Backbone of each chain as ProteinMPNN parsed JSONL, in Angstrom:
{"seq_chain_A": "NAGVTQTPKFQVLKTGQSMTLQCAQDMNHNSMYWYRQDPGMGLRLIYYSASEGTTDKGEVPNGYNVSRLNKREFSLRLESAAPSQTSVYFCASSGPTVATEAFFGQGTRLTVV", "coords_chain_A": {"N_chain_A": [[26.964, 6.664, 11.416], [24.289, 6.085, 12.4], [22.122, 5.188, 11.221], [19.137, 3.34, 11.783], [17.434, 4.431, 14.737], [15.911, 3.643, 17.797], [13.327, 3.878, 20.765], [12.129, 3.128, 23.282], [14.233, 0.387, 24.003], [13.032, -1.601, 25.681], [10.471, -2.505, 27.319], [7.293, -2.249, 29.628], [4.338, -1.906, 30.092], [0.901, -1.45, 31.52], [-1.673, -2.788, 31.255], [-4.184, -0.565, 29.594], [-2.609, 1.567, 30.154], [-0.581, 4.225, 28.302], [1.421, 5.0, 25.635], [4.335, 6.369, 23.759], [6.371, 4.909, 21.262], [9.837, 5.583, 19.605], [11.178, 6.99, 16.507], [14.123, 7.097, 14.495], [15.962, 8.624, 11.661], [18.512, 8.636, 9.527], [19.24, 8.421, 7.001], [17.921, 9.875, 5.295], [15.941, 8.889, 4.258], [12.956, 8.818, 2.725], [10.96, 7.081, 2.634], [8.934, 4.832, 5.862], [8.561, 2.849, 8.438], [6.319, 0.671, 10.607], [6.244, -1.971, 12.453], [5.137, -4.987, 13.475], [6.052, -7.816, 15.602], [5.77, -11.042, 15.641], [5.505, -14.231, 17.015], [6.095, -17.215, 15.002], [4.824, -15.606, 12.971], [5.439, -13.917, 11.442], [6.499, -10.512, 10.371], [4.63, -7.823, 10.459], [2.913, -5.046, 9.069], [2.133, -2.489, 10.324], [1.688, 0.758, 10.303], [2.827, 3.353, 7.426], [4.869, 5.326, 5.91], [5.182, 7.652, 3.392], [6.208, 9.299, 2.682], [7.266, 12.564, 4.174], [4.803, 14.098, 5.647], [2.872, 12.273, 5.191], [0.539, 9.513, 6.016], [0.082, 5.911, 5.904], [-2.449, 3.215, 6.691], [-1.432, 0.123, 7.612], [-1.48, -3.511, 7.721], [-2.162, -4.087, 10.26], [-3.652, -2.198, 11.743], [-5.05, -1.589, 13.822], [-6.048, 0.051, 16.708], [-3.584, 1.478, 17.235], [-1.598, 4.741, 16.664], [0.208, 6.942, 13.907], [2.578, 9.412, 14.164], [4.54, 11.022, 11.527], [6.919, 13.064, 12.404], [8.926, 14.759, 11.044], [11.015, 14.598, 8.217], [13.011, 12.925, 9.106], [11.529, 11.657, 11.439], [9.18, 8.937, 13.213], [6.715, 8.346, 14.91], [4.828, 5.77, 17.106], [2.317, 5.26, 18.407], [0.685, 3.753, 21.467], [-2.444, 4.72, 22.354], [-4.869, 3.141, 24.107], [-3.458, 0.839, 26.099], [-3.109, -2.591, 25.649], [-3.541, -6.359, 26.417], [-2.803, -7.928, 24.099], [-1.304, -6.342, 22.367], [1.341, -6.831, 23.06], [4.451, -7.103, 21.928], [7.277, -7.408, 19.617], [8.471, -4.357, 18.605], [9.567, -3.288, 15.413], [11.025, -0.249, 13.972], [10.927, 0.873, 10.408], [13.021, 2.163, 7.445], [13.525, 2.978, 3.922], [14.72, 3.406, 0.907], [14.535, 5.683, -2.045], [13.524, 4.521, -4.202], [11.241, 1.443, -5.086], [13.369, -0.923, -5.524], [14.865, -0.636, -3.362], [16.416, -1.818, -0.258], [14.806, -2.125, 2.912], [15.857, -0.155, 5.373], [16.128, -1.735, 9.073], [15.669, -0.38, 12.96], [16.912, -1.484, 16.285], [14.495, -2.644, 17.579], [12.136, -2.892, 19.781], [10.931, -4.193, 22.343], [7.662, -5.133, 23.609], [6.042, -5.555, 26.349], [2.559, -5.655, 27.722], [1.353, -5.983, 30.392]], "CA_chain_A": [[26.671, 5.213, 10.995], [23.694, 5.348, 13.476], [21.209, 4.314, 10.599], [17.554, 3.708, 12.56], [17.295, 4.437, 16.025], [14.568, 3.24, 18.09], [13.381, 3.747, 21.626], [12.809, 2.251, 24.224], [14.311, -1.1, 23.803], [12.29, -2.938, 26.663], [9.023, -1.42, 28.007], [6.639, -3.007, 30.535], [3.089, -1.209, 30.853], [-0.145, -2.094, 32.12], [-3.174, -2.136, 30.527], [-4.52, 1.163, 29.448], [-1.864, 2.738, 29.604], [-0.294, 4.777, 26.984], [3.046, 4.953, 25.786], [4.913, 6.247, 22.19], [7.665, 4.568, 20.392], [10.181, 7.058, 19.394], [12.024, 6.192, 15.834], [14.657, 8.091, 14.152], [16.565, 7.789, 10.504], [19.589, 9.451, 9.422], [19.979, 8.199, 5.738], [17.393, 11.153, 4.127], [14.924, 8.168, 3.414], [11.331, 9.391, 2.387], [9.918, 6.318, 2.816], [9.027, 4.668, 6.856], [7.51, 1.95, 8.477], [6.193, 0.342, 11.585], [5.879, -2.953, 12.067], [5.022, -5.868, 14.946], [6.429, -9.279, 15.149], [4.838, -12.098, 16.795], [6.078, -16.105, 16.917], [5.565, -17.769, 14.117], [3.976, -14.629, 12.494], [6.955, -12.535, 10.609], [6.633, -9.085, 10.304], [3.287, -7.455, 10.056], [3.492, -4.193, 8.91], [0.971, -1.329, 11.056], [1.302, 2.127, 9.517], [3.957, 3.293, 7.106], [4.927, 7.149, 5.563], [5.625, 7.199, 2.14], [6.948, 10.693, 2.934], [6.683, 13.123, 5.797], [3.384, 14.696, 6.157], [1.814, 11.554, 4.592], [0.6, 8.402, 6.814], [-1.535, 5.315, 5.362], [-2.654, 1.882, 7.484], [-1.017, -1.297, 6.93], [-2.043, -4.664, 8.127], [-2.901, -4.556, 11.561], [-3.482, -1.168, 12.436], [-6.179, -1.2, 15.82], [-5.119, 0.4, 18.771], [-2.447, 2.821, 16.958], [-1.544, 5.673, 16.13], [1.391, 7.057, 13.922], [2.976, 10.975, 13.384], [5.454, 11.33, 10.512], [6.738, 14.68, 12.713], [9.402, 15.312, 9.96], [11.512, 13.883, 7.276], [13.845, 12.099, 10.389], [10.991, 10.844, 13.114], [8.486, 8.845, 12.874], [6.863, 7.173, 15.781], [3.86, 5.089, 17.131], [1.518, 5.552, 19.591], [-0.599, 3.006, 22.078], [-3.786, 5.279, 23.541], [-4.625, 2.523, 26.216], [-2.163, -0.897, 25.653], [-3.9, -4.021, 25.869], [-2.518, -7.482, 26.158], [-2.694, -8.522, 22.634], [-0.265, -5.857, 21.875], [2.726, -7.358, 23.683], [5.498, -7.899, 20.629], [8.871, -6.551, 19.174], [8.023, -3.619, 17.42], [10.382, -2.499, 14.805], [10.932, 0.822, 13.244], [12.54, 0.572, 9.185], [12.92, 3.255, 6.812], [13.496, 2.545, 2.778], [15.314, 4.981, 0.135], [13.361, 6.086, -3.036], [12.782, 3.494, -5.319], [10.767, -0.332, -4.601], [13.617, -2.049, -5.531], [16.081, -0.812, -2.547], [16.387, -2.281, 0.869], [14.693, -1.07, 4.194], [17.071, -0.408, 6.852], [15.883, -1.349, 10.682], [15.969, -0.442, 13.56], [17.209, -2.63, 16.977], [13.462, -3.341, 17.898], [11.086, -2.366, 21.166], [10.381, -5.162, 23.017], [7.194, -4.262, 24.911], [5.439, -6.435, 27.432], [1.465, -5.012, 28.579], [0.471, -7.294, 31.58]], "C_chain_A": [[25.574, 4.917, 12.054], [22.581, 4.436, 12.73], [19.561, 4.366, 11.093], [17.543, 3.255, 13.703], [16.321, 4.418, 16.466], [14.599, 3.009, 19.483], [12.051, 3.896, 22.093], [13.025, 1.25, 23.761], [13.705, -1.688, 24.685], [11.308, -1.363, 27.087], [7.707, -1.995, 28.623], [5.581, -1.571, 30.633], [1.999, -1.892, 30.853], [-1.332, -1.628, 31.276], [-4.039, -0.89, 30.676], [-3.799, 2.161, 29.85], [-1.323, 3.146, 28.354], [1.368, 4.733, 26.402], [3.169, 5.113, 24.307], [5.991, 5.622, 21.961], [8.284, 5.591, 19.32], [10.818, 5.592, 18.049], [12.252, 7.011, 14.887], [15.677, 7.545, 12.945], [17.487, 8.836, 10.106], [20.543, 9.264, 8.279], [18.97, 9.052, 4.924], [16.502, 9.85, 3.198], [14.002, 8.615, 3.528], [10.099, 8.192, 2.908], [10.182, 5.881, 4.759], [8.256, 3.851, 7.504], [7.465, 1.832, 10.07], [5.652, -1.089, 11.643], [6.22, -4.045, 13.218], [5.141, -7.152, 14.29], [6.307, -10.0, 16.172], [5.432, -13.61, 16.086], [5.287, -16.509, 16.035], [4.956, -16.883, 13.05], [5.062, -13.925, 11.388], [6.296, -11.324, 10.994], [5.335, -8.286, 9.839], [3.254, -5.869, 10.384], [2.314, -3.092, 9.517], [0.776, -0.487, 10.076], [2.743, 2.198, 8.456], [3.78, 5.102, 6.638], [5.609, 6.861, 4.201], [6.632, 9.066, 1.887], [6.383, 11.528, 3.636], [5.497, 14.232, 5.038], [2.3, 13.69, 5.475], [1.929, 10.42, 5.585], [-0.463, 7.583, 6.154], [-1.26, 4.016, 6.373], [-1.896, 0.908, 6.448], [-1.97, -2.232, 7.307], [-2.691, -4.649, 9.349], [-2.409, -3.231, 12.438], [-3.894, -0.327, 13.32], [-5.632, -0.806, 16.28], [-4.026, 1.148, 18.509], [-2.378, 3.276, 16.163], [-0.34, 6.008, 15.413], [1.682, 9.185, 14.007], [4.257, 10.792, 12.957], [6.386, 13.079, 11.05], [7.513, 15.34, 12.018], [9.948, 14.056, 8.922], [12.336, 12.663, 8.209], [12.75, 10.964, 11.257], [9.692, 10.421, 12.049], [8.153, 7.705, 14.338], [5.182, 6.896, 15.74], [3.203, 5.023, 18.365], [0.253, 4.708, 20.142], [-1.747, 4.208, 22.74], [-3.715, 4.455, 24.831], [-4.821, 0.892, 24.985], [-3.705, -1.678, 25.937], [-2.782, -5.059, 25.532], [-1.571, -7.725, 24.673], [-1.662, -7.765, 21.733], [1.339, -6.232, 22.493], [3.284, -7.8, 22.114], [6.226, -6.948, 20.979], [8.131, -5.32, 17.992], [9.595, -2.968, 16.835], [10.234, -1.177, 13.677], [11.769, 0.505, 11.654], [12.295, 2.021, 8.429], [13.882, 2.276, 5.237], [13.795, 4.021, 2.097], [14.111, 4.751, -1.087], [13.025, 5.201, -4.148], [12.35, 1.711, -4.8], [11.765, -1.069, -4.951], [14.933, -1.624, -4.051], [15.443, -1.151, -1.175], [15.488, -1.601, 1.723], [15.684, -1.481, 5.241], [16.233, -0.298, 8.643], [16.656, -1.32, 11.697], [16.243, -1.893, 14.913], [15.757, -3.767, 17.808], [13.314, -2.905, 19.396], [10.572, -3.58, 21.6], [9.239, -4.998, 24.245], [6.07, -5.131, 25.609], [4.085, -5.461, 27.826], [1.368, -6.18, 29.433], [-1.284, -6.583, 32.232]], "O_chain_A": [[25.621, 3.841, 12.651], [22.142, 3.377, 13.178], [18.845, 5.324, 10.802], [17.608, 2.055, 13.972], [15.456, 5.061, 15.871], [15.458, 2.234, 19.904], [11.114, 4.518, 21.592], [12.168, 0.839, 22.979], [13.869, -2.878, 24.417], [11.371, -0.134, 27.13], [6.913, -2.227, 27.712], [5.913, -0.482, 31.102], [1.976, -2.956, 30.234], [-1.738, -0.554, 30.831], [-4.462, -0.381, 31.714], [-4.127, 3.344, 29.931], [-1.562, 2.477, 27.349], [2.314, 4.345, 27.087], [2.507, 4.42, 23.535], [6.827, 5.951, 22.803], [7.663, 6.23, 18.471], [10.934, 4.37, 18.142], [11.37, 7.652, 14.316], [16.181, 6.423, 13.006], [17.171, 9.991, 10.394], [21.738, 9.544, 8.179], [19.162, 8.96, 3.712], [16.389, 9.779, 1.974], [13.86, 9.05, 4.671], [8.951, 8.305, 3.338], [11.212, 6.314, 5.276], [7.063, 4.0, 7.236], [8.181, 2.508, 10.808], [4.687, -1.398, 10.944], [7.301, -4.056, 13.806], [4.74, -7.585, 13.21], [6.619, -9.757, 17.338], [5.684, -13.877, 14.911], [4.068, -16.341, 16.042], [4.514, -17.526, 12.099], [4.582, -13.421, 10.373], [5.558, -11.271, 11.978], [5.167, -8.223, 8.622], [3.465, -5.394, 11.5], [1.403, -3.03, 8.691], [-0.003, -0.668, 9.14], [3.624, 1.346, 8.561], [2.869, 5.872, 6.943], [6.44, 5.975, 4.002], [7.403, 9.572, 1.07], [5.173, 11.475, 3.855], [5.59, 14.937, 4.034], [1.148, 14.04, 5.22], [3.032, 10.169, 6.071], [-1.564, 8.032, 5.836], [-0.135, 3.768, 6.807], [-1.771, 0.857, 5.225], [-3.169, -1.952, 7.276], [-3.783, -5.205, 9.468], [-1.509, -3.059, 13.261], [-3.606, 0.823, 13.651], [-4.473, -1.192, 16.434], [-3.396, 1.554, 19.485], [-2.75, 2.918, 15.045], [0.609, 5.503, 16.011], [0.763, 9.992, 13.864], [5.128, 10.448, 13.755], [6.473, 14.036, 10.28], [7.274, 16.548, 12.002], [9.476, 12.922, 8.839], [12.175, 11.488, 7.878], [13.029, 9.818, 11.611], [9.276, 10.884, 10.988], [8.822, 6.755, 14.744], [4.389, 7.379, 14.931], [3.823, 4.652, 19.361], [-0.871, 4.771, 19.644], [-1.575, 4.387, 23.946], [-3.131, 4.606, 25.904], [-5.46, 0.343, 24.088], [-4.848, -1.37, 26.277], [-1.745, -4.971, 24.875], [-0.386, -7.712, 24.341], [-1.204, -8.223, 20.686], [2.347, -5.642, 22.102], [2.734, -8.581, 21.338], [6.209, -6.094, 21.866], [7.507, -5.471, 16.941], [10.465, -2.397, 17.493], [9.452, -1.178, 12.726], [12.907, 0.039, 11.602], [11.475, 2.848, 8.825], [14.613, 1.294, 5.369], [13.437, 5.16, 2.397], [13.155, 3.975, -1.092], [12.097, 5.444, -4.92], [13.146, 0.956, -4.241], [11.43, -2.246, -4.821], [15.842, -2.433, -3.864], [14.273, -0.891, -0.898], [15.267, -0.432, 1.408], [16.114, -2.527, 5.727], [15.888, 0.72, 9.244], [17.783, -1.807, 11.793], [15.896, -3.047, 14.662], [15.794, -4.892, 18.307], [14.282, -2.611, 20.097], [9.559, -3.946, 21.005], [9.527, -4.808, 25.426], [5.045, -5.191, 24.929], [4.436, -4.376, 28.291], [1.309, -7.318, 28.966], [-1.982, -7.26, 32.986]]}, "seq_chain_B": "AQSVTQLDSHVSVSEGTPVLLRCNYSSSYSPSLFWYVQHPNKGLQLLLKYTSAATLVKGINGFEAEFKKSETSFHLTKPSAHMSDAAEYFCVVSDLTGFQKLVFGTGTRLLVSP", "coords_chain_B": {"N_chain_B": [[-2.843, -9.026, -5.016], [0.548, -9.202, -3.204], [2.082, -12.024, -1.862], [3.781, -14.123, 0.329], [5.453, -17.768, 1.022], [6.488, -19.225, 3.241], [8.541, -22.102, 3.022], [9.3, -24.154, 5.681], [9.252, -24.119, 8.56], [11.431, -24.661, 10.823], [14.871, -25.58, 9.889], [17.109, -27.807, 10.195], [20.697, -28.894, 10.809], [23.574, -29.922, 9.679], [26.894, -28.725, 11.115], [28.862, -27.6, 7.881], [27.621, -28.738, 6.369], [25.269, -28.598, 3.206], [22.847, -25.514, 3.057], [19.741, -25.119, 2.432], [16.62, -22.723, 2.358], [13.732, -22.349, 1.75], [11.039, -20.658, -0.36], [8.493, -19.345, -1.871], [6.829, -17.101, -3.793], [4.185, -14.921, -4.387], [2.963, -12.191, -6.685], [1.659, -9.689, -8.112], [2.729, -8.814, -10.06], [6.28, -7.635, -11.394], [8.123, -8.803, -9.048], [10.139, -7.173, -6.34], [12.475, -9.06, -4.175], [14.062, -10.077, -1.389], [15.983, -11.281, 1.136], [16.083, -11.654, 4.086], [18.378, -11.773, 7.766], [18.144, -12.498, 10.729], [19.496, -12.385, 14.163], [19.563, -13.718, 17.152], [17.478, -11.574, 19.464], [18.047, -9.591, 18.149], [18.397, -6.622, 15.478], [16.774, -7.186, 11.851], [18.467, -7.514, 9.061], [19.88, -7.551, 6.004], [20.54, -9.793, 3.927], [20.24, -10.849, 1.411], [19.11, -9.349, -2.648], [16.981, -9.31, -5.175], [16.505, -8.038, -7.765], [15.167, -7.555, -10.727], [17.471, -8.157, -12.816], [20.157, -9.623, -12.729], [19.352, -12.884, -12.595], [20.329, -15.328, -10.604], [21.515, -14.461, -7.711], [23.643, -13.16, -5.546], [25.099, -13.045, -1.942], [25.969, -11.588, 1.647], [27.857, -13.557, 3.529], [28.108, -16.007, 2.418], [25.804, -16.382, 1.015], [23.799, -17.521, -1.033], [20.605, -16.852, -3.683], [18.667, -17.958, -5.475], [16.558, -16.756, -8.977], [13.13, -17.674, -9.786], [11.04, -17.284, -11.939], [9.296, -19.318, -13.414], [8.385, -20.762, -11.712], [7.856, -19.536, -9.293], [9.809, -19.287, -7.336], [12.292, -18.503, -4.827], [14.468, -19.681, -3.376], [16.933, -19.878, -0.64], [19.992, -20.346, -0.132], [22.695, -22.128, 1.16], [26.433, -23.198, 0.419], [28.241, -24.895, 2.472], [27.207, -24.67, 6.135], [27.763, -22.832, 9.144], [28.507, -22.524, 12.488], [27.673, -20.32, 13.292], [25.501, -19.256, 11.151], [23.356, -19.853, 12.627], [20.403, -18.965, 13.133], [17.158, -16.659, 12.818], [15.659, -16.616, 9.077], [14.47, -14.25, 6.891], [11.852, -14.183, 4.011], [10.93, -12.157, 1.731], [8.827, -9.988, 0.01], [8.671, -7.363, -2.633], [6.095, -5.242, -4.418], [6.701, -3.859, -7.577], [5.704, -2.173, -8.013], [4.203, 1.144, -7.934], [3.871, 1.955, -4.479], [6.982, 1.177, -2.22], [5.566, -1.31, -0.536], [6.305, -3.898, 2.207], [5.992, -7.294, 2.243], [6.269, -9.626, 4.82], [7.656, -12.879, 4.876], [6.624, -15.844, 7.019], [8.797, -16.467, 8.249], [12.038, -18.42, 8.42], [13.649, -20.47, 10.982], [17.354, -21.285, 11.296], [19.0, -23.963, 12.661], [22.089, -24.93, 14.038], [24.229, -27.339, 14.268], [26.755, -28.516, 15.494]], "CA_chain_B": [[-2.071, -9.161, -3.819], [1.294, -9.831, -3.012], [2.212, -12.633, -0.405], [5.529, -14.708, 0.301], [5.265, -18.543, 1.878], [8.062, -19.962, 3.522], [7.907, -23.403, 3.365], [10.028, -25.041, 6.319], [9.319, -23.15, 10.309], [12.389, -24.886, 11.391], [15.424, -26.409, 9.264], [18.247, -28.381, 10.912], [21.747, -28.871, 9.552], [25.082, -29.929, 10.928], [28.024, -27.708, 10.641], [29.397, -27.771, 7.452], [26.706, -29.232, 4.798], [24.396, -27.235, 2.785], [21.871, -24.771, 3.821], [18.562, -25.193, 1.689], [16.109, -22.563, 2.903], [12.613, -22.327, 0.344], [10.812, -19.734, 0.264], [7.798, -19.364, -2.587], [6.362, -15.711, -3.895], [3.143, -14.465, -5.377], [3.051, -10.884, -7.181], [0.651, -9.696, -9.88], [3.958, -7.617, -11.021], [7.254, -8.162, -11.506], [8.823, -8.317, -7.697], [11.678, -7.279, -5.959], [12.644, -10.155, -3.671], [14.455, -9.955, -0.226], [16.347, -12.628, 2.466], [16.831, -10.674, 5.967], [18.32, -12.877, 8.437], [17.653, -12.155, 11.628], [19.86, -13.045, 15.016], [18.652, -13.801, 18.277], [17.939, -10.97, 20.422], [18.387, -8.63, 16.771], [17.515, -6.435, 14.355], [17.003, -7.347, 10.815], [19.914, -7.534, 8.453], [19.764, -8.173, 4.872], [21.472, -10.702, 3.313], [20.774, -10.423, -0.919], [17.979, -9.126, -2.597], [16.536, -9.864, -6.712], [15.513, -6.449, -8.305], [15.114, -8.144, -11.942], [18.654, -8.315, -12.867], [20.656, -11.483, -12.206], [18.626, -14.533, -11.566], [21.228, -15.556, -9.352], [21.937, -13.052, -6.551], [24.792, -13.411, -4.392], [24.822, -11.917, -0.564], [26.745, -11.831, 2.162], [28.376, -14.797, 4.203], [28.565, -16.821, 1.536], [24.548, -17.287, 0.919], [23.05, -17.097, -2.697], [19.402, -16.921, -3.746], [18.366, -17.874, -7.106], [14.842, -16.25, -8.917], [12.864, -18.827, -10.494], [9.896, -16.873, -12.474], [8.321, -20.629, -13.688], [8.744, -21.819, -10.284], [7.981, -18.193, -8.505], [10.413, -19.653, -5.751], [13.508, -17.829, -4.395], [14.725, -20.178, -2.324], [18.142, -19.586, -0.403], [20.971, -21.73, -0.116], [24.697, -21.895, 1.706], [27.557, -24.905, 0.04], [28.758, -25.028, 3.77], [26.674, -24.15, 7.348], [28.715, -22.376, 10.287], [27.396, -22.513, 13.604], [27.24, -18.161, 13.035], [24.544, -18.841, 10.575], [22.241, -20.177, 13.057], [19.529, -16.966, 13.503], [16.151, -16.91, 12.321], [15.761, -15.702, 8.083], [12.458, -13.832, 6.087], [11.845, -14.04, 2.724], [10.418, -10.898, 1.777], [8.727, -9.397, -1.363], [8.041, -5.805, -2.587], [5.821, -4.954, -5.689], [7.532, -2.806, -8.241], [4.501, -0.688, -8.636], [3.68, 1.997, -6.481], [4.898, 2.455, -2.904], [7.111, 0.343, -1.647], [5.394, -2.211, 0.651], [7.405, -4.874, 1.847], [5.324, -8.743, 2.413], [7.124, -10.965, 5.2], [6.799, -14.557, 5.201], [6.476, -16.04, 8.187], [10.566, -17.075, 8.896], [12.391, -19.674, 8.987], [14.576, -20.776, 12.128], [17.755, -22.316, 10.844], [19.196, -24.61, 13.572], [23.254, -25.928, 13.29], [24.562, -28.463, 15.242], [28.584, -29.288, 15.85]], "C_chain_B": [[-0.661, -10.034, -3.261], [1.479, -11.123, -1.574], [3.124, -13.977, -0.393], [5.0, -15.976, 1.291], [6.758, -18.791, 1.837], [7.928, -21.255, 3.888], [8.215, -24.337, 4.432], [9.831, -23.634, 7.424], [10.582, -23.781, 10.541], [13.219, -25.769, 10.236], [16.613, -26.686, 10.211], [19.184, -29.024, 10.08], [23.039, -28.773, 10.486], [26.189, -28.748, 9.934], [28.739, -28.174, 9.255], [28.873, -28.726, 6.139], [26.033, -28.19, 4.929], [23.966, -26.917, 2.982], [20.845, -25.097, 2.791], [17.076, -24.058, 2.48], [14.414, -22.147, 1.618], [11.554, -21.156, 0.667], [9.54, -19.875, -1.678], [6.989, -18.077, -2.593], [4.807, -15.843, -4.515], [2.931, -13.204, -5.585], [2.604, -10.664, -8.38], [1.521, -9.186, -10.524], [5.151, -8.31, -10.466], [7.64, -7.584, -10.188], [9.828, -8.225, -7.196], [11.566, -8.109, -4.866], [13.698, -10.141, -2.733], [14.883, -11.515, 0.532], [17.018, -11.345, 3.108], [17.317, -11.872, 6.749], [18.136, -11.9, 10.256], [18.604, -12.988, 13.495], [19.036, -12.709, 16.234], [18.793, -12.035, 19.125], [18.142, -9.634, 19.107], [17.61, -7.616, 16.26], [17.344, -7.115, 13.209], [18.378, -6.863, 10.019], [19.666, -7.934, 7.169], [20.629, -8.431, 4.087], [21.627, -11.21, 1.541], [19.244, -9.917, -1.339], [18.559, -9.172, -4.565], [15.664, -8.654, -7.118], [15.553, -6.721, -9.803], [16.523, -8.229, -12.819], [19.137, -9.817, -13.067], [19.648, -12.167, -11.564], [19.359, -14.906, -10.419], [21.895, -14.77, -8.64], [23.168, -13.656, -5.791], [24.695, -12.525, -3.116], [25.9, -12.27, 0.318], [27.355, -13.122, 3.167], [28.082, -15.523, 3.352], [26.933, -17.185, 0.846], [24.448, -16.877, -0.61], [21.493, -17.641, -2.515], [18.945, -16.62, -5.621], [16.353, -17.965, -7.689], [14.609, -17.336, -9.833], [11.758, -18.69, -10.923], [8.733, -18.247, -12.968], [7.925, -21.216, -12.693], [7.583, -21.102, -9.415], [8.465, -18.694, -6.873], [11.608, -18.563, -5.799], [14.229, -18.145, -3.194], [16.544, -19.99, -2.043], [18.958, -20.599, 0.347], [22.57, -21.064, 0.215], [25.153, -23.255, 1.396], [27.379, -24.935, 1.348], [28.086, -24.105, 5.53], [27.785, -23.93, 8.325], [27.916, -22.26, 11.032], [26.929, -21.059, 14.094], [25.959, -18.134, 12.43], [23.335, -19.518, 11.334], [21.3, -18.639, 13.875], [17.935, -17.856, 12.709], [15.995, -16.016, 10.717], [13.865, -15.809, 7.462], [12.513, -13.545, 4.98], [11.226, -12.457, 2.099], [10.431, -10.236, 0.254], [8.101, -7.851, -1.619], [7.721, -5.853, -4.076], [6.239, -3.861, -6.083], [6.615, -1.694, -8.831], [4.169, 0.15, -7.434], [4.565, 2.011, -5.309], [5.325, 1.023, -2.37], [6.73, -0.112, -0.415], [5.862, -3.694, 0.972], [6.574, -6.326, 2.892], [6.314, -9.392, 3.026], [6.928, -12.38, 5.153], [7.193, -14.828, 6.603], [7.831, -16.249, 9.264], [10.495, -18.203, 8.824], [13.818, -20.062, 9.809], [15.952, -22.118, 11.403], [18.738, -22.855, 12.497], [20.694, -25.218, 13.445], [23.667, -26.419, 14.42], [25.779, -28.688, 14.932], [28.578, -30.272, 15.114]], "O_chain_B": [[-0.703, -11.225, -2.953], [0.975, -10.948, -0.464], [2.975, -14.8, -1.297], [4.274, -15.673, 2.238], [7.693, -18.684, 1.045], [7.314, -21.602, 4.897], [7.579, -25.39, 4.384], [10.162, -22.473, 7.181], [11.259, -22.782, 10.299], [12.566, -26.605, 9.611], [17.029, -25.793, 10.95], [18.919, -29.578, 9.013], [23.406, -28.071, 11.428], [26.235, -28.262, 8.804], [29.304, -29.258, 9.401], [29.533, -29.245, 5.239], [25.922, -27.311, 5.782], [23.617, -27.655, 3.904], [21.534, -25.577, 1.891], [16.413, -24.731, 3.269], [14.657, -21.517, 0.589], [11.293, -20.805, 1.818], [10.018, -20.569, -2.576], [6.416, -17.806, -1.538], [4.41, -16.874, -5.058], [2.596, -12.7, -4.513], [2.941, -11.187, -9.442], [1.263, -8.995, -11.713], [5.229, -9.146, -9.566], [7.611, -6.375, -9.957], [10.663, -9.099, -7.431], [10.445, -8.024, -4.364], [14.715, -10.219, -3.421], [14.244, -12.566, 0.472], [17.9, -10.524, 2.857], [16.79, -12.959, 6.509], [18.043, -10.694, 10.483], [18.217, -14.096, 13.866], [18.18, -11.839, 16.387], [19.852, -11.439, 19.323], [18.478, -8.569, 19.626], [16.394, -7.558, 16.443], [17.959, -8.16, 13.418], [19.145, -5.976, 10.394], [19.044, -8.996, 7.206], [21.409, -7.64, 3.557], [22.521, -11.653, 0.82], [18.301, -10.036, -0.556], [19.669, -9.117, -5.095], [14.487, -8.405, -6.859], [16.194, -5.795, -10.301], [16.147, -8.504, -13.958], [18.552, -10.824, -13.465], [19.205, -12.102, -10.417], [18.895, -14.746, -9.29], [22.988, -14.378, -9.049], [23.3, -14.87, -5.633], [24.256, -11.378, -3.205], [26.729, -13.109, -0.034], [26.262, -13.615, 3.446], [27.139, -16.051, 3.941], [26.839, -18.219, 0.185], [25.053, -15.951, -1.149], [21.1, -18.458, -1.683], [18.924, -15.718, -6.458], [15.397, -18.622, -7.276], [15.473, -17.879, -10.523], [10.999, -19.619, -10.645], [7.513, -18.115, -12.864], [7.141, -22.164, -12.739], [6.628, -21.705, -8.925], [7.91, -18.593, -5.779], [11.778, -17.852, -6.79], [14.56, -17.392, -2.279], [17.341, -19.964, -2.981], [18.622, -21.425, 1.195], [23.246, -20.118, -0.191], [24.62, -24.275, 1.832], [26.183, -25.016, 1.627], [28.578, -23.041, 5.906], [28.705, -24.747, 8.373], [26.751, -21.971, 10.76], [26.115, -20.748, 14.963], [25.158, -17.289, 12.829], [22.322, -19.74, 10.67], [21.533, -17.781, 14.725], [17.721, -18.995, 12.293], [16.154, -14.801, 10.828], [12.874, -16.539, 7.478], [13.233, -12.589, 4.692], [11.716, -11.666, 2.905], [11.395, -10.003, -0.476], [7.239, -7.313, -0.924], [8.514, -6.27, -4.919], [6.278, -2.876, -5.346], [6.715, -0.797, -9.668], [3.936, -0.18, -6.271], [5.795, 2.072, -5.297], [4.6, 0.057, -2.132], [7.198, 0.321, 0.638], [5.808, -4.578, 0.116], [6.618, -6.296, 4.122], [7.248, -9.823, 2.35], [5.848, -12.879, 5.468], [7.976, -14.127, 7.243], [7.902, -16.215, 10.493], [9.553, -18.976, 8.999], [14.922, -19.945, 9.276], [15.742, -23.297, 11.116], [19.049, -21.991, 13.317], [20.688, -26.163, 12.656], [23.438, -25.894, 15.509], [25.892, -29.184, 13.811], [29.561, -31.011, 15.063]]}, "name": "protein", "num_of_chains": 2, "seq": "NAGVTQTPKFQVLKTGQSMTLQCAQDMNHNSMYWYRQDPGMGLRLIYYSASEGTTDKGEVPNGYNVSRLNKREFSLRLESAAPSQTSVYFCASSGPTVATEAFFGQGTRLTVVAQSVTQLDSHVSVSEGTPVLLRCNYSSSYSPSLFWYVQHPNKGLQLLLKYTSAATLVKGINGFEAEFKKSETSFHLTKPSAHMSDAAEYFCVVSDLTGFQKLVFGTGTRLLVSP"}
């Protein structure tokens, strides 16, 4: 019953440091997503992957890179963290049709100082 | 392009009174619509979804929503609020053509007082 698992849950970075957020799903979903959540702005799509081997930019991709390592895993990398990237990050996955809901991880709270 | 407008950033109700959270959407095609709930410091959980079947959709924990195409609305209701309903609620639209990209509203925080 794991669903979507994100690591780490919390992270503090200094400006300029890099890190990778990991995400794995065990529901055999093709589609995976990375969102960021900021107060008063809802969730905004950073990158998504429609299937293994493909990735595309979402609404706010600047400063991020992603890797769809295999069908299960979709990682998000911050190459040079900035204070503006302080946020809560959510990974999600969804099933084969546009009518199926997305399942979300528990989130990663990232602070860049 | 799709978009979602949640008309209230905060809604306050007393326990036992009705809940109404308002959502209007814009979509070029027939949309799928969802309501998600987020309790403090938690992930998002699906409450209910509309996918072009019945226009009145029932979800978990006594919530329901009605899809009104003429009004482009998908408001969330519950007859009687419970303290445990205090959370943030997100209305979400997904276009029914091509790849599923969910577009989130900015959220409505529901406050429930005793």
